[in-house]
C-alpha positions, 0 to 999 in steps of 0.5 A: 860784810854780809851776814849770809854764810857762803856755801864753802863747799859748792860743787863738792859732794863729799861729807864733812867727814870725808873732807876732814879725812882728806885733810881739806877744810870742813865743818865739824857738824857731821853726825859721824864726826860727833858720834866718833868724838862721843865714842872717844870720850867714853873710851878715854873715861873707861881708860881713866877708870881702869887706870885708877884700879890697875895701871898695867891692866888698863893698857887694854883699854888704852889699846881700844882708845888709840888706833895702834898702841904697841903692846910694849908701850905704856900710857898713863891716864888721863888722856884727852883725844878728839878721836883716838883712832888716828894715833899710833904709838910705837914700841917701848914708848912711855906716855906720861899723864895728861896727854892731849892729842887732837887727832883730826889728822894722824899723830904718829909717835915712834919707838922708844919715845918719852912723852912728858906730862901734859904734852899737847899734840895739836893737828887742827888748824883754823883759817887766819881770815875772819870770815871763814873762821867765823863760819867754823871752817877748819882743817888739820895737818899730821904730826910725826914724832920719830923714834927715841924722841923726848918731849919734856913736860908741857911741850906743845907740838903744832900742826904739820910738825915732824920731830926728828929721831933722837931729838929732845924738846925742852919743857914748855917749848912750843914747836911750830916747825920741824925739828931735825934729827939729833937736836935739842930744841927749847923755847917759844917758838922752839929753836934748835940750840945744839946737836946731839 
């Protein structure tokens, strides 16, 4: 195998940021990507510091961190994001401490959801083939959590997954495929064990 890195984007004039936003393979070395990630780190730190002083008042900082956070939603610190700006949280949703939301692609959380502690919402993907992975190619697929979903503590939601409304995902489950509405899912990988 040659050590020379191939030009994966020959003939594609877009920046890596443009490729990322389109959901295509990209390399995260674009200065605009690094700048956006740095801003997200600062906003997450400001939210955490404000939360330590006054959790209710800190929701203003949370609204600066997320792309859209309904005024009736409540988020506990700390929160870890890639960008924050690609996350939408609906009305009356509660997000417990330790959320990791890697929003390379959009993450949409509906109304009246309960997001347990240390939930991970992971949109990034990497090639299975060794060479493109070594070359640092990546992409992302969006995650949708529909209305009135409860994700138990430590749930991991993988790229491209939609969890249907009114569903419950048990603590520690790893959700690798869509969960239909009105379902209870548990395990690794998560499987539906009954309907509600």
